[in-house]
ROVO-68953 format. One record per residue: x, z, y of N, C-alpha, C, O, CB in turn; residue in one letter; residue number from 1. Coordinates in steps of 0.02 Angstrom, whole numbers, padded with zeros to 5 digits. Glycine has a CB too. Layout:
N
X/Z/Y/X/Z/Y/X/Z/Y/X/Z/Y/X/Z/Y/A/NUM
...
REM end
This chain:
192
00669/-01190/-00230/00739/-01194/-00215/00758/-01268/-00206/00740/-01310/-00247/00782/-01161/-00271/M/1
00794/-01282/-00153/00814/-01351/-00139/00890/-01358/-00143/00926/-01308/-00139/00789/-01373/-00070/T/2
00912/-01420/-00152/00984/-01433/-00153/01015/-01413/-00087/01069/-01384/-00085/00998/-01508/-00168/E/3
00981/-01429/-00033/01007/-01416/00034/01017/-01341/00046/01066/-01321/00078/00959/-01444/00087/K/4
00972/-01300/00020/00975/-01229/00034/00958/-01189/-00030/00901/-01169/-00039/00927/-01210/00091/N/5
01007/-01178/-00073/00992/-01142/-00135/00975/-01068/-00126/00954/-01036/-00174/01050/-01149/-00182/P/6
00984/-01041/-00067/00971/-00970/-00054/00908/-00959/-00012/00902/-00906/00019/01030/-00938/-00021/H/7
00863/-01006/-00011/00804/-01001/00031/00761/-00941/00013/00720/-00918/00053/00763/-01064/00027/I/8
00769/-00915/-00048/00730/-00858/-00072/00751/-00792/-00040/00716/-00742/-00047/00736/-00853/-00147/H/9
00806/-00791/-00004/00829/-00728/00026/00790/-00715/00090/00802/-00746/00142/00905/-00731/00041/L/10
00743/-00670/00086/00700/-00655/00143/00732/-00603/00188/00770/-00560/00165/00632/-00630/00119/K/11
00717/-00607/00251/00738/-00556/00298/00702/-00491/00282/00644/-00491/00263/00725/-00577/00372/A/12
00737/-00435/00290/00708/-00369/00280/00707/-00334/00348/00759/-00323/00379/00748/-00327/00227/K/13
00647/-00316/00371/00640/-00284/00436/00611/-00215/00426/00556/-00207/00399/00595/-00327/00482/I/14
00648/-00164/00449/00625/-00095/00446/00583/-00079/00508/00601/-00098/00564/00685/-00046/00440/A/15
00528/-00045/00497/00489/-00019/00553/00501/00056/00555/00488/00092/00507/00413/-00036/00546/V/16
00525/00079/00613/00540/00149/00625/00492/00176/00676/00481/00146/00728/00614/00158/00648/S/17
00462/00234/00661/00415/00264/00707/00396/00334/00683/00417/00356/00630/00353/00221/00714/G/18
00358/00367/00724/00340/00437/00712/00294/00445/00651/00247/00407/00642/00307/00465/00773/A/19
00308/00496/00611/00264/00514/00556/00204/00553/00584/00148/00546/00560/00302/00556/00503/A/20
00216/00593/00635/00163/00630/00670/00152/00594/00735/00198/00587/00776/00183/00707/00682/E/21
00091/00569/00746/00079/00520/00800/00035/00544/00857/00009/00502/00894/00049/00460/00770/T/22
00026/00608/00865/-00018/00634/00917/00003/00614/00988/-00038/00614/01034/-00022/00708/00912/G/23
00066/00599/00998/00092/00582/01065/00092/00506/01078/00110/00485/01133/00162/00609/01072/H/24
00073/00466/01029/00075/00393/01035/00020/00368/01081/-00031/00401/01091/00069/00360/00966/C/25
00031/00309/01110/-00019/00277/01151/-00082/00263/01109/-00076/00254/01048/00008/00210/01183/A/26
-00140/00261/01140/-00203/00253/01103/-00207/00191/01058/-00239/00194/01006/-00260/00251/01150/P/27
-00175/00136/01076/-00179/00075/01036/-00119/00064/00990/-00109/00010/00963/-00186/00016/01082/D/28
-00079/00117/00981/-00018/00110/00941/-00033/00094/00867/00003/00054/00837/00023/00174/00945/T/29
-00084/00123/00839/-00101/00109/00769/-00115/00034/00760/-00089/00003/00715/-00161/00151/00746/M/30
-00157/00006/00803/-00175/-00065/00798/-00113/-00109/00807/-00103/-00157/00770/-00229/-00083/00849/E/31
-00072/-00093/00857/-00012/-00132/00871/00037/-00128/00813/00069/-00177/00795/00022/-00108/00935/K/32
00044/-00070/00782/00092/-00061/00728/00067/-00094/00664/00108/-00121/00626/00105/00014/00716/T/33
00003/-00093/00651/-00025/-00130/00595/-00012/-00205/00605/00008/-00240/00558/-00101/-00117/00587/K/34
-00022/-00228/00665/-00010/-00299/00681/00064/-00315/00673/00081/-00370/00651/-00033/-00315/00752/E/35
00107/-00269/00691/00179/-00278/00682/00196/-00289/00608/00232/-00336/00591/00217/-00216/00710/L/36
00170/-00246/00565/00181/-00254/00493/00154/-00319/00466/00186/-00353/00426/00149/-00196/00455/G/37
00094/-00338/00489/00064/-00400/00467/00105/-00460/00490/00115/-00507/00452/-00008/-00406/00494/A/38
00128/-00458/00551/00166/-00515/00578/00234/-00522/00543/00258/-00578/00534/00177/-00506/00653/E/39
00264/-00467/00525/00328/-00469/00488/00319/-00510/00424/00360/-00553/00409/00353/-00397/00472/I/40
00266/-00496/00387/00257/-00533/00324/00229/-00603/00335/00245/-00648/00296/00211/-00494/00279/V/41
00188/-00613/00386/00164/-00681/00401/00223/-00728/00417/00220/-00788/00403/00115/-00679/00460/R/42
00275/-00699/00445/00334/-00739/00463/00384/-00744/00405/00440/-00768/00415/00369/-00708/00524/R/43
00365/-00722/00345/00405/-00731/00286/00456/-00677/00272/00500/-00686/00229/00441/-00794/00291/G/44
00452/-00621/00306/00499/-00566/00296/00468/-00511/00252/00408/-00512/00238/00522/-00536/00364/A/45
00510/-00465/00232/00489/-00407/00192/00491/-00346/00238/00538/-00338/00277/00535/-00396/00129/V/46
00440/-00304/00234/00438/-00243/00274/00474/-00187/00236/00464/-00178/00176/00366/-00222/00290/L/47
00515/-00149/00272/00548/-00091/00244/00527/-00031/00287/00526/-00035/00348/00627/-00100/00243/V/48
00510/00025/00255/00490/00085/00291/00524/00147/00262/00558/00144/00211/00413/00094/00290/T/49
00514/00203/00296/00538/00267/00271/00490/00300/00222/00496/00359/00207/00550/00314/00329/G/50
00442/00261/00197/00393/00285/00147/00358/00348/00171/00348/00395/00132/00427/00297/00080/A/51
00339/00349/00234/00311/00410/00263/00242/00396/00293/00215/00341/00285/00358/00438/00316/T/52
00216/00445/00327/00151/00441/00360/00159/00410/00429/00214/00389/00448/00117/00511/00364/T/53
00105/00408/00467/00107/00387/00537/00123/00314/00547/00099/00271/00511/00157/00428/00573/G/54
00165/00300/00597/00180/00231/00617/00208/00188/00561/00185/00132/00552/00228/00231/00675/A/55
00257/00212/00521/00281/00170/00466/00226/00154/00415/00223/00100/00387/00339/00205/00431/P/56
00182/00202/00404/00126/00193/00358/00078/00140/00386/00053/00098/00349/00088/00259/00346/Y/57
00065/00143/00452/00022/00093/00483/00051/00023/00474/00015/-00025/00460/00012/00108/00557/W/58
00117/00017/00483/00150/-00048/00473/00142/-00072/00401/00130/-00131/00389/00225/-00044/00492/A/59
00148/-00026/00354/00140/-00043/00283/00068/-00067/00269/00058/-00114/00231/00157/00017/00238/A/60
00019/-00034/00298/-00051/-00055/00290/-00059/-00127/00315/-00087/-00169/00280/-00099/-00007/00327/I/61
-00034/-00140/00375/-00039/-00207/00403/-00005/-00259/00360/-00032/-00314/00350/-00010/-00208/00472/G/62
00053/-00243/00335/00091/-00289/00292/00054/-00304/00227/00049/-00362/00207/00160/-00261/00277/A/63
00028/-00252/00195/-00007/-00262/00131/-00073/-00299/00142/-00091/-00342/00102/-00021/-00194/00098/K/64
-00108/-00284/00196/-00171/-00319/00211/-00158/-00393/00224/-00203/-00435/00214/-00206/-00287/00270/E/65
-00097/-00410/00247/-00079/-00480/00259/-00048/-00512/00197/-00024/-00569/00199/-00030/-00484/00317/A/66
-00047/-00475/00141/-00022/-00503/00078/00053/-00498/00069/00082/-00535/00029/-00042/-00573/00073/G/67
00086/-00453/00106/00158/-00447/00104/00186/-00399/00053/00150/-00368/00015/00182/-00428/00170/G/68
00252/-00394/00055/00290/-00351/00010/00321/-00295/00051/00351/-00308/00103/00345/-00391/-00029/F/69
00315/-00233/00027/00338/-00174/00065/00383/-00131/00020/00365/-00113/-00036/00278/-00133/00091/V/70
00441/-00115/00047/00489/-00070/00013/00494/-00006/00054/00505/-00009/00115/00559/-00104/00004/I/71
00487/00051/00022/00494/00115/00056/00556/00152/00032/00573/00150/-00027/00433/00158/00045/G/72
00589/00187/00077/00646/00230/00061/00624/00302/00073/00615/00322/00130/00710/00212/00103/F/73
00617/00339/00019/00592/00408/00023/00650/00458/00029/00704/00446/00001/00549/00424/-00038/S/74
00639/00512/00065/00689/00565/00066/00691/00605/00001/00738/00643/-00011/00677/00612/00125/P/75
00640/00597/-00040/00631/00636/-00101/00674/00611/-00159/00699/00554/-00159/00558/00636/-00122/A/76
00682/00655/-00208/00720/00639/-00268/00679/00599/-00319/00706/00560/-00357/00746/00703/-00301/E/77
00613/00610/-00318/00570/00575/-00366/00498/00574/-00338/00484/00601/-00285/00572/00610/-00435/N/78
00454/00542/-00376/00385/00535/-00353/00351/00603/-00343/00316/00612/-00293/00346/00494/-00404/E/79
00361/00649/-00389/00330/00714/-00383/00352/00750/-00319/00310/00776/-00282/00348/00758/-00445/K/80
00416/00750/-00304/00441/00782/-00243/00416/00745/-00181/00401/00776/-00130/00518/00784/-00243/E/81
00412/00679/-00185/00387/00637/-00130/00317/00660/-00110/00302/00668/-00050/00386/00563/-00151/H/82
00274/00671/-00160/00205/00690/-00147/00197/00764/-00133/00165/00784/-00085/00161/00669/-00205/V/83
00226/00806/-00176/00214/00878/-00171/00256/00914/-00118/00228/00954/-00079/00227/00910/-00238/E/84
00320/00901/-00115/00362/00935/-00066/00356/00903/00003/00346/00938/00053/00434/00934/-00089/K/85
00364/00837/00006/00364/00802/00071/00294/00782/00094/00285/00764/00152/00408/00741/00067/Y/86
00246/00784/00049/00177/00765/00063/00172/00695/00093/00140/00684/00145/00145/00816/00112/Q/87
00205/00648/00059/00207/00579/00082/00164/00535/00037/00153/00550/-00022/00279/00553/00083/L/88
00139/00479/00064/00094/00436/00026/00132/00389/-00022/00192/00376/-00012/00052/00394/00074/P/89
00097/00367/-00073/00125/00318/-00120/00095/00248/-00110/00125/00199/-00131/00112/00342/-00192/L/90
00037/00245/-00079/00003/00180/-00074/00034/00136/-00019/00073/00160/00023/-00071/00191/-00060/D/91
00015/00073/-00019/00037/00021/00028/00111/00005/00023/00140/-00024/00070/00021/00043/00097/Y/92
00143/00023/-00032/00213/00005/-00044/00217/-00027/-00113/00183/-00005/-00160/00261/00068/-00039/H/93
00258/-00078/-00120/00269/-00110/-00185/00324/-00074/-00223/00320/-00068/-00285/00286/-00184/-00176/D/94
00374/-00052/-00188/00430/-00015/-00218/00446/00044/-00173/00450/00036/-00112/00493/-00062/-00228/I/95
00456/00102/-00202/00483/00160/-00165/00548/00179/-00197/00551/00194/-00257/00432/00220/-00164/I/96
00600/00180/-00158/00666/00201/-00180/00673/00275/-00165/00669/00295/-00106/00724/00158/-00146/V/97
00682/00316/-00215/00688/00388/-00206/00762/00404/-00196/00802/00405/-00244/00659/00427/-00268/Y/98
00781/00418/-00134/00852/00427/-00116/00877/00497/-00135/00936/00506/-00148/00862/00416/-00042/T/99
00831/00546/-00136/00851/00615/-00151/00899/00643/-00100/00936/00690/-00115/00882/00618/-00218/G/100
00897/00616/-00039/00947/00634/00010/00920/00666/00074/00956/00673/00123/00986/00575/00028/S/101
00856/00685/00074/00827/00714/00135/00817/00660/00188/00831/00601/00177/00872/00770/00162/G/102
00794/00682/00246/00776/00634/00298/00836/00600/00331/00836/00539/00338/00736/00668/00351/F/103
00887/00637/00350/00941/00607/00388/00980/00555/00347/00996/00502/00372/00989/00660/00414/S/104
00996/00571/00285/01032/00522/00243/00986/00465/00224/01008/00408/00218/01060/00556/00180/A/105
00921/00478/00214/00872/00425/00202/00872/00376/00260/00868/00315/00249/00802/00455/00191/R/106
00876/00403/00321/00876/00360/00380/00934/00311/00379/00926/00252/00397/00878/00402/00444/N/107
00992/00334/00358/01051/00292/00353/01040/00236/00302/01053/00178/00316/01113/00333/00334/L/108
01014/00255/00243/01002/00205/00191/00949/00155/00213/00956/00095/00200/00981/00240/00126/L/109
00897/00179/00244/00843/00136/00268/00869/00083/00317/00856/00024/00309/00787/00177/00301/L/110
00905/00105/00367/00929/00058/00417/00981/00011/00389/00983/-00048/00408/00957/00095/00478/T/111
01024/00035/00346/01075/-00008/00316/01045/-00060/00269/01073/-00114/00261/01127/00034/00279/R/112
00990/-00044/00237/00958/-00091/00190/00922/-00147/00227/00906/-00199/00196/00909/-00054/00145/A/113
00908/-00138/00290/00870/-00187/00329/00916/-00235/00367/00973/-00217/00384/00823/-00151/00378/A/114
00890/-00295/00381/00926/-00342/00423/00915/-00327/00497/00956/-00346/00539/00904/-00414/00408/D/115
00861/-00293/00512/00844/-00273/00581/00799/-00212/00578/00768/-00198/00527/00810/-00332/00620/A/116
00796/-00176/00634/00753/-00118/00640/00707/-00128/00701/00731/-00147/00755/00795/-00052/00647/V/117
00643/-00116/00691/00595/-00120/00746/00568/-00050/00757/00546/-00016/00711/00536/-00170/00730/V/118
00571/-00028/00820/00550/00039/00839/00482/00036/00873/00472/-00002/00920/00603/00072/00886/V/119
00436/00078/00849/00372/00088/00882/00370/00162/00901/00419/00197/00893/00311/00067/00835/T/120
00314/00186/00926/00308/00255/00948/00345/00302/00901/00332/00303/00841/00234/00275/00954/C/121
00391/00341/00928/00430/00384/00884/00448/00451/00915/00427/00468/00971/00493/00349/00866/G/122
00487/00488/00875/00512/00553/00897/00586/00556/00879/00621/00505/00882/00472/00612/00863/R/123
00612/00614/00860/00683/00623/00849/00709/00582/00789/00763/00553/00794/00698/00696/00837/M/124
00672/00579/00734/00694/00540/00677/00698/00466/00693/00743/00431/00669/00646/00550/00618/G/125
00652/00442/00734/00654/00373/00756/00715/00360/00799/00748/00309/00792/00590/00355/00796/T/126
00731/00407/00842/00791/00401/00883/00853/00399/00839/00900/00361/00852/00796/00459/00933/L/127
00854/00440/00786/00909/00439/00738/00916/00371/00705/00972/00344/00700/00899/00493/00684/N/128
00861/00342/00682/00864/00276/00651/00887/00224/00702/00926/00179/00685/00795/00257/00622/E/129
00863/00229/00764/00885/00182/00816/00960/00187/00827/00994/00136/00829/00848/00197/00882/F/130
00987/00248/00834/01058/00254/00849/01101/00229/00790/01155/00201/00801/01076/00327/00865/T/131
01079/00240/00729/01116/00213/00672/01117/00137/00676/01170/00106/00669/01084/00236/00604/I/132
01059/00106/00688/01056/00033/00693/01098/00008/00751/01132/-00043/00745/00983/00010/00702/A/133
01097/00043/00807/01136/00024/00866/01211/00026/00850/01248/-00021/00864/01121/00069/00926/F/134
01233/00082/00820/01304/00089/00801/01325/00037/00750/01382/00014/00751/01317/00160/00774/E/135
01280/00018/00705/01295/-00033/00655/01288/-00104/00682/01297/-00152/00645/01249/-00024/00595/D/136
01271/-00110/00746/01263/-00175/00779/01210/-00219/00746/01218/-00279/00740/01329/-00212/00780/E/137
01156/-00186/00725/01099/-00222/00695/01055/-00250/00750/01053/-00223/00806/01059/-00175/00648/K/138
01019/-00304/00735/00966/-00325/00781/00912/-00271/00783/00893/-00243/00732/00936/-00394/00758/P/139
00888/-00258/00843/00838/-00205/00854/00782/-00232/00898/00795/-00264/00949/00870/-00141/00885/I/140
00721/-00219/00879/00663/-00235/00920/00629/-00171/00942/00622/-00124/00902/00614/-00281/00883/G/141
00607/-00168/01004/00572/-00109/01030/00501/-00130/01049/00492/-00171/01094/00610/-00078/01091/I/142
00452/-00102/01015/00382/-00115/01031/00363/-00067/01088/00345/-00010/01076/00335/-00105/00968/L/143
00367/-00092/01148/00356/-00051/01207/00282/-00036/01217/00238/-00066/01186/00384/-00086/01269/T/144
00270/00012/01261/00202/00034/01278/00166/00066/01219/00104/00063/01214/00161/-00025/01305/E/145
00205/00096/01174/00175/00131/01116/00186/00206/01121/00157/00243/01081/00204/00104/01051/T/146
00226/00229/01168/00238/00300/01177/00301/00325/01145/00333/00290/01106/00180/00339/01151/G/147
00317/00387/01160/00375/00420/01129/00440/00384/01137/00454/00354/01190/00362/00429/01057/G/148
00481/00387/01086/00548/00359/01087/00549/00286/01107/00594/00266/01144/00579/00367/01019/T/149
00502/00246/01085/00502/00175/01100/00504/00162/01175/00535/00114/01198/00441/00142/01069/A/150
00470/00204/01213/00467/00194/01285/00526/00226/01322/00531/00219/01383/00403/00221/01312/D/151
00569/00261/01287/00627/00293/01317/00692/00257/01303/00743/00271/01336/00631/00364/01294/E/152
00693/00212/01255/00756/00183/01231/00793/00143/01285/00854/00148/01288/00743/00139/01172/I/153
00758/00106/01325/00792/00066/01377/00833/00112/01422/00890/00095/01439/00740/00026/01419/K/154
00805/00168/01442/00841/00216/01485/00899/00249/01447/00952/00259/01475/00794/00270/01512/A/155
00888/00265/01383/00940/00295/01342/01000/00248/01337/01057/00269/01345/00914/00313/01272/I/156
00986/00185/01323/01039/00135/01317/01077/00127/01383/01138/00124/01384/01010/00067/01294/V/157
01040/00124/01438/01073/00117/01504/01117/00178/01519/01173/00170/01543/01020/00109/01560/A/158
01092/00238/01505/01129/00299/01519/01189/00309/01473/01236/00344/01490/01084/00359/01514/N/159
01187/00279/01413/01241/00287/01365/01303/00247/01385/01359/00262/01363/01218/00266/01296/A/160
01294/00196/01425/01349/00154/01450/01392/00127/01393/01454/00130/01395/01392/00194/01498/K/161
01358/00101/01342/01391/00071/01284/01372/-00003/01275/01385/-00032/01223/01374/00109/01219/R/162
01342/-00032/01325/01320/-00101/01321/01247/-00105/01299/01217/-00054/01282/01363/-00141/01272/G/163
01221/-00165/01300/01150/-00175/01285/01136/-00181/01211/01078/-00175/01191/01126/-00237/01319/E/164
01186/-00192/01169/01174/-00201/01098/01135/-00264/01085/01129/-00307/01129/01137/-00141/01069/G/165
01109/-00270/01026/01067/-00327/01005/00995/-00305/01006/00963/-00301/00953/01088/-00355/00935/K/166
00969/-00291/01065/00903/-00262/01072/00857/-00310/01110/00876/-00339/01161/00906/-00194/01108/I/167
00797/-00318/01084/00744/-00355/01119/00685/-00309/01128/00672/-00265/01086/00724/-00421/01080/V/168
00649/-00318/01183/00592/-00276/01201/00530/-00319/01210/00535/-00375/01237/00607/-00235/01265/Y/169
00473/-00295/01187/00410/-00330/01199/00353/-00283/01182/00359/-00241/01137/00406/-00396/01157/D/170
00298/-00290/01217/00238/-00249/01203/00191/-00285/01155/00143/-00255/01131/00202/-00232/01267/S/171
00204/-00349/01141/00163/-00388/01096/00197/-00393/01028/00252/-00420/01023/00149/-00459/01125/D/172
00165/-00368/00974/00196/-00369/00908/00218/-00439/00884/00273/-00447/00857/00149/-00341/00858/P/173
00176/-00490/00895/00193/-00557/00872/00255/-00584/00908/00301/-00611/00877/00134/-00605/00883/K/174
00256/-00576/00972/00314/-00599/01012/00377/-00560/00993/00431/-00589/00989/00299/-00591/01087/S/175
00370/-00496/00982/00428/-00454/00965/00457/-00476/00898/00518/-00482/00891/00409/-00380/00962/L/176
00415/-00487/00848/00440/-00508/00782/00476/-00576/00788/00528/-00585/00756/00381/-00513/00731/V/177
00449/-00622/00827/00482/-00687/00837/00552/-00677/00866/00600/-00709/00844/00440/-00732/00883/A/178
00558/-00633/00915/00623/-00619/00947/00672/-00587/00897/00731/-00605/00895/00614/-00574/01008/K/179
00647/-00541/00857/00689/-00507/00808/00713/-00557/00755/00771/-00555/00735/00651/-00448/00774/V/180
00669/-00601/00732/00689/-00651/00683/00741/-00699/00710/00784/-00722/00673/00628/-00689/00659/L/181
00738/-00714/00775/00790/-00755/00806/00858/-00720/00803/00909/-00751/00790/00772/-00772/00879/E/182
00858/-00654/00816/00921/-00616/00812/00947/-00614/00740/01007/-00622/00728/00910/-00545/00838/L/183
00902/-00605/00692/00922/-00603/00621/00952/-00671/00601/01003/-00673/00566/00862/-00586/00576/I/184
00921/-00725/00623/00944/-00792/00605/01017/-00804/00626/01054/-00839/00592/00899/-00846/00636/A/185
01037/-00775/00681/01106/-00782/00705/01156/-00747/00659/01215/-00763/00660/01112/-00753/00775/K/186
01132/-00701/00618/01175/-00661/00574/01175/-00685/00502/01219/-00666/00463/01154/-00588/00576/E/187
01127/-00726/00484/01121/-00749/00415/01172/-00804/00400/01188/-00845/00443/01049/-00775/00401/K/188
01198/-00804/00339/01244/-00857/00318/01205/-00921/00302/01229/-00976/00314/01284/-00835/00256/L/189
01145/-00913/00275/01104/-00969/00254/01038/-00965/00291/01006/-00913/00293/01092/-00970/00177/V/190
01018/-01021/00320/00955/-01023/00358/00907/-01071/00324/00928/-01121/00295/00967/-01043/00432/R/191
00844/-01055/00329/00792/-01098/00301/00787/-01163/00340/00747/-01206/00324/00723/-01063/00300/A/192
REM end
């Protein structure tokens, strides 16, 4: 902690949103999404996920392998329900917040807890998280060329006729994270 910036410890929180079931994703989506998670923590941010399988899980693996901190928001009421009812993993997360609110309300809490949302290959739940972030005017990154929702968002935004929002697009995880962090920096009260 320095005199100049007593709040330097406040790290950016970036949520990765993507499909739990990934059969429709591009062949290299797992590698790209792991790299996305790793790059988030390499750049000094905390990864936030929906504590689920598939793309968010891949991001968590990448983040943990890079020595980062991962927070998950579960739809379950407790650990037992998380594992037995929802059949979700416990590993690769440092903290799991049990919302007890099902998927749709979990999505709201997840996106609101993050400073930005990054979308990779997704389906309907990913679209839900994207629209919440868009309506909340959050910075959003789209990891393109990963399949599913991620590759449809540009057209959805254009057809919605609500403006471009705070969205950046890139097919390279490192470049995308840099762009997202630039958007976050514009919103922070204290900068490093």
